[in-house]
PDB file of N, CA, C and O in Angstrom, chain B, residues numbered from 101:
ATOM      1  N   MET B 101      41.638  23.687  28.486  1.00  0.00           N
ATOM      2  CA  MET B 101      41.049  23.100  29.585  1.00  0.00           C
ATOM      3  C   MET B 101      41.474  21.580  30.013  1.00  0.00           C
ATOM      4  O   MET B 101      42.303  20.878  29.434  1.00  0.00           O
ATOM      5  N   LYS B 102      40.755  21.267  31.091  1.00  0.00           N
ATOM      6  CA  LYS B 102      41.959  20.086  31.650  1.00  0.00           C
ATOM      7  C   LYS B 102      40.523  19.770  32.172  1.00  0.00           C
ATOM      8  O   LYS B 102      39.715  20.641  32.495  1.00  0.00           O
ATOM      9  N   THR B 103      40.276  18.312  32.224  1.00  0.00           N
ATOM     10  CA  THR B 103      40.001  17.116  31.763  1.00  0.00           C
ATOM     11  C   THR B 103      40.214  16.304  33.799  1.00  0.00           C
ATOM     12  O   THR B 103      41.170  16.716  34.456  1.00  0.00           O
ATOM     13  N   GLN B 104      39.357  15.382  34.363  1.00  0.00           N
ATOM     14  CA  GLN B 104      39.379  15.550  35.509  1.00  0.00           C
ATOM     15  C   GLN B 104      41.016  14.632  35.169  1.00  0.00           C
ATOM     16  O   GLN B 104      41.703  15.369  35.876  1.00  0.00           O
ATOM     17  N   ASP B 105      41.625  14.015  34.834  1.00  0.00           N
ATOM     18  CA  ASP B 105      42.575  13.135  34.644  1.00  0.00           C
ATOM     19  C   ASP B 105      43.779  13.793  34.132  1.00  0.00           C
ATOM     20  O   ASP B 105      44.735  13.222  33.608  1.00  0.00           O
ATOM     21  N   ASN B 106      43.630  15.154  34.349  1.00  0.00           N
ATOM     22  CA  ASN B 106      45.315  16.005  34.058  1.00  0.00           C
ATOM     23  C   ASN B 106      44.990  16.083  32.612  1.00  0.00           C
ATOM     24  O   ASN B 106      45.140  17.261  32.288  1.00  0.00           O
ATOM     25  N   ASP B 107      44.597  15.339  31.545  1.00  0.00           N
ATOM     26  CA  ASP B 107      44.754  15.408  29.863  1.00  0.00           C
ATOM     27  C   ASP B 107      43.718  16.674  29.035  1.00  0.00           C
ATOM     28  O   ASP B 107      42.496  16.824  29.043  1.00  0.00           O
ATOM     29  N   PHE B 108      44.816  17.449  28.360  1.00  0.00           N
ATOM     30  CA  PHE B 108      44.417  18.451  27.878  1.00  0.00           C
ATOM     31  C   PHE B 108      43.347  18.193  26.137  1.00  0.00           C
ATOM     32  O   PHE B 108      43.515  17.582  25.082  1.00  0.00           O
ATOM     33  N   VAL B 109      42.404  18.985  26.680  1.00  0.00           N
ATOM     34  CA  VAL B 109      40.839  18.815  25.184  1.00  0.00           C
ATOM     35  C   VAL B 109      41.381  20.184  25.058  1.00  0.00           C
ATOM     36  O   VAL B 109      41.639  21.117  25.818  1.00  0.00           O
ATOM     37  N   HIS B 110      41.455  19.915  23.719  1.00  0.00           N
ATOM     38  CA  HIS B 110      42.252  21.005  23.225  1.00  0.00           C
ATOM     39  C   HIS B 110      40.380  21.331  22.592  1.00  0.00           C
ATOM     40  O   HIS B 110      39.410  20.600  22.793  1.00  0.00           O
ATOM     41  N   LYS B 111      40.413  22.500  21.913  1.00  0.00           N
ATOM     42  CA  LYS B 111      38.181  23.178  22.158  1.00  0.00           C
ATOM     43  C   LYS B 111      38.360  24.439  20.442  1.00  0.00           C
ATOM     44  O   LYS B 111      39.036  25.455  20.606  1.00  0.00           O
ATOM     45  N   PHE B 112      37.943  24.278  19.514  1.00  0.00           N
ATOM     46  CA  PHE B 112      38.208  25.050  19.037  1.00  0.00           C
ATOM     47  C   PHE B 112      36.657  25.277  18.218  1.00  0.00           C
ATOM     48  O   PHE B 112      36.117  24.352  17.610  1.00  0.00           O
ATOM     49  N   ILE B 113      36.213  26.315  18.295  1.00  0.00           N
ATOM     50  CA  ILE B 113      35.509  26.744  17.301  1.00  0.00           C
ATOM     51  C   ILE B 113      35.675  27.937  16.529  1.00  0.00           C
ATOM     52  O   ILE B 113      35.917  29.056  16.983  1.00  0.00           O
ATOM     53  N   GLY B 114      35.459  27.469  14.767  1.00  0.00           N
ATOM     54  CA  GLY B 114      35.146  28.416  14.067  1.00  0.00           C
ATOM     55  C   GLY B 114      34.259  28.980  13.832  1.00  0.00           C
ATOM     56  O   GLY B 114      33.191  28.368  13.816  1.00  0.00           O
ATOM     57  N   ASN B 115      34.277  30.210  13.579  1.00  0.00           N
ATOM     58  CA  ASN B 115      33.168  31.047  12.092  1.00  0.00           C
ATOM     59  C   ASN B 115      33.489  29.764  11.386  1.00  0.00           C
ATOM     60  O   ASN B 115      34.337  28.872  11.430  1.00  0.00           O
ATOM     61  N   TYR B 116      31.844  30.262  10.358  1.00  0.00           N
ATOM     62  CA  TYR B 116      31.769  30.196   9.167  1.00  0.00           C
ATOM     63  C   TYR B 116      31.712  30.385   8.030  1.00  0.00           C
ATOM     64  O   TYR B 116      30.825  31.136   7.623  1.00  0.00           O
ATOM     65  N   ARG B 117      32.374  29.948   7.358  1.00  0.00           N
ATOM     66  CA  ARG B 117      32.856  30.375   5.734  1.00  0.00           C
ATOM     67  C   ARG B 117      31.960  31.445   5.300  1.00  0.00           C
ATOM     68  O   ARG B 117      31.586  31.108   4.177  1.00  0.00           O
ATOM     69  N   THR B 118      31.450  32.507   5.597  1.00  0.00           N
ATOM     70  CA  THR B 118      30.670  33.985   4.510  1.00  0.00           C
ATOM     71  C   THR B 118      30.726  33.896   3.225  1.00  0.00           C
ATOM     72  O   THR B 118      29.738  34.066   2.510  1.00  0.00           O
ATOM     73  N   GLU B 119      32.304  33.520   2.639  1.00  0.00           N
ATOM     74  CA  GLU B 119      33.018  33.740   1.146  1.00  0.00           C
ATOM     75  C   GLU B 119      32.559  32.529   0.829  1.00  0.00           C
ATOM     76  O   GLU B 119      32.450  31.651   1.686  1.00  0.00           O
ATOM     77  N   LYS B 120      32.026  32.224  -1.268  1.00  0.00           N
ATOM     78  CA  LYS B 120      32.354  31.153  -1.958  1.00  0.00           C
ATOM     79  C   LYS B 120      33.662  30.587  -1.803  1.00  0.00           C
ATOM     80  O   LYS B 120      34.803  30.994  -2.018  1.00  0.00           O
ATOM     81  N   VAL B 121      33.158  29.524  -1.364  1.00  0.00           N
ATOM     82  CA  VAL B 121      34.537  28.855  -1.821  1.00  0.00           C
ATOM     83  C   VAL B 121      35.182  28.522  -2.951  1.00  0.00           C
ATOM     84  O   VAL B 121      34.683  28.023  -3.960  1.00  0.00           O
ATOM     85  N   PRO B 122      36.281  28.803  -2.762  1.00  0.00           N
ATOM     86  CA  PRO B 122      37.184  28.884  -5.140  1.00  0.00           C
ATOM     87  C   PRO B 122      36.918  27.351  -5.111  1.00  0.00           C
ATOM     88  O   PRO B 122      36.679  26.543  -4.214  1.00  0.00           O
ATOM     89  N   VAL B 123      37.067  27.281  -6.548  1.00  0.00           N
ATOM     90  CA  VAL B 123      36.929  25.941  -6.954  1.00  0.00           C
ATOM     91  C   VAL B 123      38.161  25.808  -8.108  1.00  0.00           C
ATOM     92  O   VAL B 123      38.143  26.117  -9.299  1.00  0.00           O
ATOM     93  N   HIS B 124      39.153  25.273  -7.345  1.00  0.00           N
ATOM     94  CA  HIS B 124      40.754  24.860  -8.065  1.00  0.00           C
ATOM     95  C   HIS B 124      40.730  23.672  -9.103  1.00  0.00           C
ATOM     96  O   HIS B 124      41.340  22.603  -9.103  1.00  0.00           O
ATOM     97  N   VAL B 125      39.537  24.387 -10.267  1.00  0.00           N
ATOM     98  CA  VAL B 125      40.022  22.943 -10.800  1.00  0.00           C
ATOM     99  C   VAL B 125      39.698  23.754 -12.072  1.00  0.00           C
ATOM    100  O   VAL B 125      38.719  24.459 -12.319  1.00  0.00           O
ATOM    101  N   LYS B 126      40.962  23.415 -12.930  1.00  0.00           N
ATOM    102  CA  LYS B 126      40.787  24.753 -14.359  1.00  0.00           C
ATOM    103  C   LYS B 126      40.230  23.892 -14.895  1.00  0.00           C
ATOM    104  O   LYS B 126      40.408  22.675 -14.923  1.00  0.00           O
ATOM    105  N   ASN B 127      39.047  24.987 -15.641  1.00  0.00           N
ATOM    106  CA  ASN B 127      38.343  25.341 -16.561  1.00  0.00           C
ATOM    107  C   ASN B 127      36.344  23.989 -15.902  1.00  0.00           C
ATOM    108  O   ASN B 127      35.651  23.151 -16.478  1.00  0.00           O
ATOM    109  N   TYR B 128      36.348  24.565 -14.660  1.00  0.00           N
ATOM    110  CA  TYR B 128      35.323  24.100 -14.406  1.00  0.00           C
ATOM    111  C   TYR B 128      34.449  24.596 -14.741  1.00  0.00           C
ATOM    112  O   TYR B 128      34.136  25.779 -14.872  1.00  0.00           O
ATOM    113  N   GLY B 129      33.692  23.127 -15.007  1.00  0.00           N
ATOM    114  CA  GLY B 129      32.083  23.409 -15.277  1.00  0.00           C
ATOM    115  C   GLY B 129      31.908  24.048 -17.079  1.00  0.00           C
ATOM    116  O   GLY B 129      30.800  24.344 -17.524  1.00  0.00           O
ATOM    117  N   ARG B 130      32.910  24.141 -17.729  1.00  0.00           N
ATOM    118  CA  ARG B 130      33.836  23.414 -18.906  1.00  0.00           C
ATOM    119  C   ARG B 130      33.855  22.899 -19.902  1.00  0.00           C
ATOM    120  O   ARG B 130      35.069  22.851 -20.103  1.00  0.00           O
ATOM    121  N   VAL B 131      33.311  22.360 -20.892  1.00  0.00           N
ATOM    122  CA  VAL B 131      34.098  21.284 -21.774  1.00  0.00           C
ATOM    123  C   VAL B 131      34.909  21.597 -22.694  1.00  0.00           C
ATOM    124  O   VAL B 131      34.324  22.208 -23.589  1.00  0.00           O
ATOM    125  N   VAL B 132      36.511  21.389 -22.970  1.00  0.00           N
ATOM    126  CA  VAL B 132      37.024  21.600 -23.921  1.00  0.00           C
ATOM    127  C   VAL B 132      37.391  20.921 -24.438  1.00  0.00           C
ATOM    128  O   VAL B 132      37.941  19.893 -24.043  1.00  0.00           O
ATOM    129  N   LYS B 133      37.096  21.484 -26.132  1.00  0.00           N
ATOM    130  CA  LYS B 133      37.444  20.430 -26.698  1.00  0.00           C
ATOM    131  C   LYS B 133      38.872  20.722 -27.479  1.00  0.00           C
ATOM    132  O   LYS B 133      39.286  21.765 -27.987  1.00  0.00           O
ATOM    133  N   GLN B 134      39.371  19.628 -27.400  1.00  0.00           N
ATOM    134  CA  GLN B 134      40.694  19.474 -27.216  1.00  0.00           C
ATOM    135  C   GLN B 134      41.090  18.651 -29.078  1.00  0.00           C
ATOM    136  O   GLN B 134      41.189  17.437 -29.257  1.00  0.00           O
ATOM    137  N   THR B 135      41.194  19.373 -29.829  1.00  0.00           N
ATOM    138  CA  THR B 135      41.808  18.798 -30.903  1.00  0.00           C
ATOM    139  C   THR B 135      42.967  18.311 -32.151  1.00  0.00           C
ATOM    140  O   THR B 135      42.793  18.224 -33.366  1.00  0.00           O
ATOM    141  N   THR B 136      43.969  18.090 -31.474  1.00  0.00           N
ATOM    142  CA  THR B 136      45.399  17.411 -31.321  1.00  0.00           C
ATOM    143  C   THR B 136      45.214  15.881 -32.310  1.00  0.00           C
ATOM    144  O   THR B 136      44.332  15.042 -32.130  1.00  0.00           O
ATOM    145  N   ASN B 137      46.352  15.822 -33.408  1.00  0.00           N
ATOM    146  CA  ASN B 137      45.765  14.390 -34.321  1.00  0.00           C
ATOM    147  C   ASN B 137      47.723  13.869 -33.434  1.00  0.00           C
ATOM    148  O   ASN B 137      48.860  14.306 -33.256  1.00  0.00           O
ATOM    149  N   LYS B 138      47.036  12.954 -33.245  1.00  0.00           N
ATOM    150  CA  LYS B 138      48.799  12.608 -32.447  1.00  0.00           C
ATOM    151  C   LYS B 138      48.799  11.363 -33.355  1.00  0.00           C
ATOM    152  O   LYS B 138      47.983  10.441 -33.376  1.00  0.00           O
ATOM    153  N   VAL B 139      50.187  11.597 -34.293  1.00  0.00           N
ATOM    154  CA  VAL B 139      51.156  10.465 -35.475  1.00  0.00           C
ATOM    155  C   VAL B 139      51.983   9.668 -34.868  1.00  0.00           C
ATOM    156  O   VAL B 139      53.133  10.096 -34.779  1.00  0.00           O
ATOM    157  N   PHE B 140      51.730   8.472 -34.346  1.00  0.00           N
ATOM    158  CA  PHE B 140      52.787   7.399 -34.270  1.00  0.00           C
ATOM    159  C   PHE B 140      54.158   7.523 -35.030  1.00  0.00           C
ATOM    160  O   PHE B 140      53.663   7.311 -36.137  1.00  0.00           O
ATOM    161  N   VAL B 141      55.139   7.653 -35.232  1.00  0.00           N
ATOM    162  CA  VAL B 141      56.517   7.694 -35.687  1.00  0.00           C
ATOM    163  C   VAL B 141      57.693   6.653 -35.224  1.00  0.00           C
ATOM    164  O   VAL B 141      58.362   7.014 -34.255  1.00  0.00           O
ATOM    165  N   LYS B 142      57.859   5.986 -35.543  1.00  0.00           N
ATOM    166  CA  LYS B 142      58.115   5.208 -34.614  1.00  0.00           C
ATOM    167  C   LYS B 142      59.907   5.086 -34.849  1.00  0.00           C
ATOM    168  O   LYS B 142      60.426   4.100 -34.326  1.00  0.00           O
ATOM    169  N   ALA B 143      60.486   5.694 -35.328  1.00  0.00           N
ATOM    170  CA  ALA B 143      61.666   6.212 -35.107  1.00  0.00           C
ATOM    171  C   ALA B 143      61.954   7.513 -34.107  1.00  0.00           C
ATOM    172  O   ALA B 143      63.056   8.054 -34.195  1.00  0.00           O
ATOM    173  N   GLU B 144      61.114   7.949 -33.293  1.00  0.00           N
ATOM    174  CA  GLU B 144      61.236   8.336 -32.666  1.00  0.00           C
ATOM    175  C   GLU B 144      60.470   8.342 -31.161  1.00  0.00           C
ATOM    176  O   GLU B 144      59.969   9.121 -30.351  1.00  0.00           O
ATOM    177  N   SER B 145      60.773   6.751 -31.399  1.00  0.00           N
ATOM    178  CA  SER B 145      59.589   6.472 -30.018  1.00  0.00           C
ATOM    179  C   SER B 145      60.732   5.785 -29.690  1.00  0.00           C
ATOM    180  O   SER B 145      61.822   5.813 -30.261  1.00  0.00           O
ATOM    181  N   VAL B 146      60.223   4.865 -28.246  1.00  0.00           N
ATOM    182  CA  VAL B 146      61.062   3.961 -27.244  1.00  0.00           C
ATOM    183  C   VAL B 146      61.009   2.316 -28.198  1.00  0.00           C
ATOM    184  O   VAL B 146      61.636   1.299 -27.901  1.00  0.00           O
ATOM    185  N   PHE B 147      60.073   2.503 -29.359  1.00  0.00           N
ATOM    186  CA  PHE B 147      60.689   0.999 -30.312  1.00  0.00           C
ATOM    187  C   PHE B 147      61.413   1.148 -30.787  1.00  0.00           C
ATOM    188  O   PHE B 147      62.077   0.134 -30.576  1.00  0.00           O
ATOM    189  N   ALA B 148      61.968   1.764 -31.434  1.00  0.00           N
ATOM    190  CA  ALA B 148      63.314   2.426 -32.884  1.00  0.00           C
ATOM    191  C   ALA B 148      64.238   1.245 -32.586  1.00  0.00           C
ATOM    192  O   ALA B 148      64.248   0.387 -33.468  1.00  0.00           O
ATOM    193  N   ASP B 149      64.794   1.090 -31.826  1.00  0.00           N
ATOM    194  CA  ASP B 149      65.476   0.277 -32.053  1.00  0.00           C
ATOM    195  C   ASP B 149      64.587  -0.999 -32.452  1.00  0.00           C
ATOM    196  O   ASP B 149      65.229  -1.612 -33.305  1.00  0.00           O
ATOM    197  N   TRP B 150      63.007  -1.846 -32.108  1.00  0.00           N
ATOM    198  CA  TRP B 150      62.471  -2.589 -32.358  1.00  0.00           C
ATOM    199  C   TRP B 150      62.947  -3.202 -33.474  1.00  0.00           C
ATOM    200  O   TRP B 150      63.363  -2.398 -34.308  1.00  0.00           O
ATOM    201  N   LYS B 151      63.038  -4.466 -33.811  1.00  0.00           N
ATOM    202  CA  LYS B 151      63.310  -5.392 -34.921  1.00  0.00           C
ATOM    203  C   LYS B 151      61.644  -6.202 -35.049  1.00  0.00           C
ATOM    204  O   LYS B 151      60.970  -6.692 -34.143  1.00  0.00           O
ATOM    205  N   GLU B 152      61.334  -6.095 -36.582  1.00  0.00           N
ATOM    206  CA  GLU B 152      60.002  -6.224 -37.080  1.00  0.00           C
ATOM    207  C   GLU B 152      60.133  -8.251 -37.297  1.00  0.00           C
ATOM    208  O   GLU B 152      60.955  -8.778 -38.046  1.00  0.00           O
ATOM    209  N   PRO B 153      59.605  -8.654 -36.853  1.00  0.00           N
ATOM    210  CA  PRO B 153      60.139 -10.463 -36.626  1.00  0.00           C
ATOM    211  C   PRO B 153      59.642 -11.496 -37.810  1.00  0.00           C
ATOM    212  O   PRO B 153      58.492 -11.691 -38.202  1.00  0.00           O
ATOM    213  N   THR B 154      60.381 -11.857 -38.076  1.00  0.00           N
ATOM    214  CA  THR B 154      60.313 -12.787 -39.470  1.00  0.00           C
ATOM    215  C   THR B 154      59.910 -13.773 -39.390  1.00  0.00           C
ATOM    216  O   THR B 154      59.274 -13.999 -38.361  1.00  0.00           O
ATOM    217  N   LYS B 155      60.065 -15.029 -40.531  1.00  0.00           N
ATOM    218  CA  LYS B 155      59.492 -16.614 -40.066  1.00  0.00           C
ATOM    219  C   LYS B 155      60.986 -16.943 -39.017  1.00  0.00           C
ATOM    220  O   LYS B 155      61.003 -17.015 -37.789  1.00  0.00           O
ATOM    221  N   ALA B 156      62.039 -17.086 -39.882  1.00  0.00           N
ATOM    222  CA  ALA B 156      63.367 -17.453 -39.338  1.00  0.00           C
ATOM    223  C   ALA B 156      62.985 -17.092 -37.880  1.00  0.00           C
ATOM    224  O   ALA B 156      62.972 -18.023 -37.075  1.00  0.00           O
ATOM    225  N   ASN B 157      62.700 -15.961 -37.489  1.00  0.00           N
ATOM    226  CA  ASN B 157      63.026 -15.421 -35.571  1.00  0.00           C
ATOM    227  C   ASN B 157      62.120 -17.058 -35.126  1.00  0.00           C
ATOM    228  O   ASN B 157      62.418 -17.979 -34.367  1.00  0.00           O
ATOM    229  N   TYR B 158      60.811 -16.774 -36.127  1.00  0.00           N
ATOM    230  CA  TYR B 158      60.012 -17.408 -35.359  1.00  0.00           C
ATOM    231  C   TYR B 158      60.296 -18.931 -35.192  1.00  0.00           C
ATOM    232  O   TYR B 158      59.723 -19.419 -34.217  1.00  0.00           O
ATOM    233  N   ASP B 159      60.679 -19.363 -35.563  1.00  0.00           N
ATOM    234  CA  ASP B 159      60.590 -20.464 -36.310  1.00  0.00           C
ATOM    235  C   ASP B 159      61.766 -20.704 -34.920  1.00  0.00           C
ATOM    236  O   ASP B 159      61.517 -21.550 -34.062  1.00  0.00           O
ATOM    237  N   LYS B 160      63.033 -19.845 -34.858  1.00  0.00           N
ATOM    238  CA  LYS B 160      64.609 -20.327 -33.939  1.00  0.00           C
ATOM    239  C   LYS B 160      63.610 -19.564 -32.750  1.00  0.00           C
ATOM    240  O   LYS B 160      64.371 -19.650 -31.786  1.00  0.00           O
ATOM    241  N   ILE B 161      62.409 -18.892 -32.242  1.00  0.00           N
ATOM    242  CA  ILE B 161      61.695 -18.838 -30.660  1.00  0.00           C
ATOM    243  C   ILE B 161      61.032 -20.130 -30.843  1.00  0.00           C
ATOM    244  O   ILE B 161      61.100 -20.849 -29.846  1.00  0.00           O
ATOM    245  N   LEU B 162      60.378 -20.644 -31.898  1.00  0.00           N
ATOM    246  CA  LEU B 162      59.963 -21.947 -31.398  1.00  0.00           C
ATOM    247  C   LEU B 162      60.315 -23.419 -30.848  1.00  0.00           C
ATOM    248  O   LEU B 162      59.801 -24.227 -30.075  1.00  0.00           O
ATOM    249  N   ALA B 163      61.935 -23.305 -31.989  1.00  0.00           N
ATOM    250  CA  ALA B 163      62.488 -24.100 -31.469  1.00  0.00           C
ATOM    251  C   ALA B 163      63.564 -24.355 -29.829  1.00  0.00           C
ATOM    252  O   ALA B 163      64.114 -25.252 -29.191  1.00  0.00           O
ATOM    253  N   TYR B 164      63.301 -22.663 -29.799  1.00  0.00           N
ATOM    254  CA  TYR B 164      64.025 -22.943 -27.854  1.00  0.00           C
ATOM    255  C   TYR B 164      63.312 -23.440 -27.537  1.00  0.00           C
ATOM    256  O   TYR B 164      63.496 -24.598 -27.162  1.00  0.00           O
ATOM    257  N   ASP B 165      61.927 -22.782 -27.499  1.00  0.00           N
ATOM    258  CA  ASP B 165      61.288 -23.098 -26.814  1.00  0.00           C
ATOM    259  C   ASP B 165      60.605 -24.343 -26.525  1.00  0.00           C
ATOM    260  O   ASP B 165      59.693 -24.351 -25.699  1.00  0.00           O
ATOM    261  N   SER B 166      60.881 -25.155 -26.993  1.00  0.00           N
ATOM    262  CA  SER B 166      59.984 -27.038 -27.464  1.00  0.00           C
ATOM    263  C   SER B 166      60.736 -27.326 -26.908  1.00  0.00           C
ATOM    264  O   SER B 166      60.438 -28.318 -26.244  1.00  0.00           O
ATOM    265  N   ALA B 167      62.398 -26.744 -26.654  1.00  0.00           N
ATOM    266  CA  ALA B 167      63.288 -27.761 -26.231  1.00  0.00           C
ATOM    267  C   ALA B 167      63.037 -27.411 -24.738  1.00  0.00           C
ATOM    268  O   ALA B 167      63.680 -28.125 -23.968  1.00  0.00           O
ATOM    269  N   LEU B 168      62.288 -26.522 -24.189  1.00  0.00           N
ATOM    270  CA  LEU B 168      62.114 -26.066 -22.292  1.00  0.00           C
ATOM    271  C   LEU B 168      61.225 -26.384 -21.606  1.00  0.00           C
ATOM    272  O   LEU B 168      61.310 -26.422 -20.378  1.00  0.00           O
ATOM    273  N   TRP B 169      59.523 -26.868 -22.701  1.00  0.00           N
ATOM    274  CA  TRP B 169      58.943 -27.191 -22.498  1.00  0.00           C
ATOM    275  C   TRP B 169      58.629 -27.985 -21.472  1.00  0.00           C
ATOM    276  O   TRP B 169      59.688 -28.467 -21.070  1.00  0.00           O
ATOM    277  N   LYS B 170      57.687 -28.393 -20.804  1.00  0.00           N
ATOM    278  CA  LYS B 170      57.421 -29.606 -20.060  1.00  0.00           C
ATOM    279  C   LYS B 170      56.634 -30.310 -19.538  1.00  0.00           C
ATOM    280  O   LYS B 170      56.478 -30.722 -18.389  1.00  0.00           O
ATOM    281  N   VAL B 171      55.584 -30.568 -21.472  1.00  0.00           N
ATOM    282  CA  VAL B 171      54.660 -30.880 -21.857  1.00  0.00           C
ATOM    283  C   VAL B 171      54.851 -32.463 -21.693  1.00  0.00           C
ATOM    284  O   VAL B 171      53.869 -33.156 -21.423  1.00  0.00           O
ATOM    285  N   PRO B 172      55.912 -32.937 -21.830  1.00  0.00           N
ATOM    286  CA  PRO B 172      55.549 -34.749 -21.662  1.00  0.00           C
ATOM    287  C   PRO B 172      55.476 -34.942 -19.669  1.00  0.00           C
ATOM    288  O   PRO B 172      55.554 -36.091 -19.236  1.00  0.00           O
ATOM    289  N   ARG B 173      55.319 -33.675 -18.577  1.00  0.00           N
ATOM    290  CA  ARG B 173      54.824 -33.704 -17.596  1.00  0.00           C
ATOM    291  C   ARG B 173      53.825 -34.007 -17.228  1.00  0.00           C
ATOM    292  O   ARG B 173      53.582 -34.502 -16.127  1.00  0.00           O
ATOM    293  N   PHE B 174      52.778 -33.671 -18.418  1.00  0.00           N
ATOM    294  CA  PHE B 174      51.505 -33.257 -17.699  1.00  0.00           C
ATOM    295  C   PHE B 174      50.571 -34.156 -19.102  1.00  0.00           C
ATOM    296  O   PHE B 174      49.539 -34.827 -19.100  1.00  0.00           O
ATOM    297  N   VAL B 175      51.272 -33.864 -19.890  1.00  0.00           N
ATOM    298  CA  VAL B 175      50.508 -34.765 -21.144  1.00  0.00           C
ATOM    299  C   VAL B 175      51.000 -36.833 -21.660  1.00  0.00           C
ATOM    300  O   VAL B 175      51.901 -37.374 -22.301  1.00  0.00           O
ATOM    301  N   LYS B 176      49.430 -37.424 -20.688  1.00  0.00           N
ATOM    302  CA  LYS B 176      50.011 -38.740 -20.704  1.00  0.00           C
ATOM    303  C   LYS B 176      50.529 -39.202 -22.204  1.00  0.00           C
ATOM    304  O   LYS B 176      50.968 -40.348 -22.301  1.00  0.00           O
ATOM    305  N   ASP B 177      50.508 -38.665 -22.954  1.00  0.00           N
ATOM    306  CA  ASP B 177      50.318 -39.813 -24.372  1.00  0.00           C
ATOM    307  C   ASP B 177      51.495 -40.615 -24.674  1.00  0.00           C
ATOM    308  O   ASP B 177      52.389 -40.755 -23.839  1.00  0.00           O
ATOM    309  N   ASP B 178      51.545 -41.242 -26.029  1.00  0.00           N
ATOM    310  CA  ASP B 178      52.404 -42.268 -26.606  1.00  0.00           C
ATOM    311  C   ASP B 178      54.014 -40.988 -26.267  1.00  0.00           C
ATOM    312  O   ASP B 178      53.985 -39.844 -25.814  1.00  0.00           O
ATOM    313  N   PRO B 179      55.049 -41.716 -26.658  1.00  0.00           N
ATOM    314  CA  PRO B 179      56.550 -40.395 -26.576  1.00  0.00           C
ATOM    315  C   PRO B 179      56.165 -39.833 -28.323  1.00  0.00           C
ATOM    316  O   PRO B 179      55.965 -38.700 -28.763  1.00  0.00           O
ATOM    317  N   ALA B 180      56.181 -41.245 -29.030  1.00  0.00           N
ATOM    318  CA  ALA B 180      55.555 -41.081 -30.018  1.00  0.00           C
ATOM    319  C   ALA B 180      54.767 -39.092 -30.693  1.00  0.00           C
ATOM    320  O   ALA B 180      55.372 -38.208 -31.300  1.00  0.00           O
ATOM    321  N   THR B 181      53.586 -39.118 -30.300  1.00  0.00           N
ATOM    322  CA  THR B 181      52.707 -37.917 -29.724  1.00  0.00           C
ATOM    323  C   THR B 181      53.539 -37.117 -29.925  1.00  0.00           C
ATOM    324  O   THR B 181      53.631 -36.562 -31.019  1.00  0.00           O
ATOM    325  N   ILE B 182      54.321 -36.872 -28.949  1.00  0.00           N
ATOM    326  CA  ILE B 182      55.268 -35.821 -27.733  1.00  0.00           C
ATOM    327  C   ILE B 182      56.393 -35.668 -28.939  1.00  0.00           C
ATOM    328  O   ILE B 182      56.829 -34.531 -29.119  1.00  0.00           O
ATOM    329  N   LYS B 183      56.982 -36.931 -29.929  1.00  0.00           N
ATOM    330  CA  LYS B 183      58.542 -36.358 -30.649  1.00  0.00           C
ATOM    331  C   LYS B 183      57.507 -35.376 -31.847  1.00  0.00           C
ATOM    332  O   LYS B 183      58.008 -34.558 -32.619  1.00  0.00           O
ATOM    333  N   GLU B 184      56.065 -35.670 -31.779  1.00  0.00           N
ATOM    334  CA  GLU B 184      55.333 -35.305 -32.828  1.00  0.00           C
ATOM    335  C   GLU B 184      55.224 -33.581 -32.678  1.00  0.00           C
ATOM    336  O   GLU B 184      55.626 -32.660 -33.390  1.00  0.00           O
ATOM    337  N   LEU B 185      54.865 -33.609 -32.062  1.00  0.00           N
ATOM    338  CA  LEU B 185      54.605 -32.442 -31.185  1.00  0.00           C
ATOM    339  C   LEU B 185      55.490 -31.399 -31.194  1.00  0.00           C
ATOM    340  O   LEU B 185      55.051 -30.249 -31.212  1.00  0.00           O
ATOM    341  N   SER B 186      56.987 -31.676 -31.182  1.00  0.00           N
ATOM    342  CA  SER B 186      58.099 -31.181 -30.362  1.00  0.00           C
ATOM    343  C   SER B 186      58.735 -31.107 -32.107  1.00  0.00           C
ATOM    344  O   SER B 186      59.875 -30.700 -32.332  1.00  0.00           O
TER     345      SER B 186
END
């Protein structure tokens, strides 16, 4: 169909659906109970190479972090107190 401006307007009127619309959901309307028990096995997971932290590791991490922290920039206490914290 053409309009006055020579633009085409597509006109389509389809028949309505007489059959039932299919449901594309598996087990629609039913509750499926799953009875799987998952067991975490560290050796078979992505955490297999991860080492458990120790007190020595925590001390090493704290020493590294305290060397780089910027507490003196925003804490305006005396230098002795800041030195005591680090």
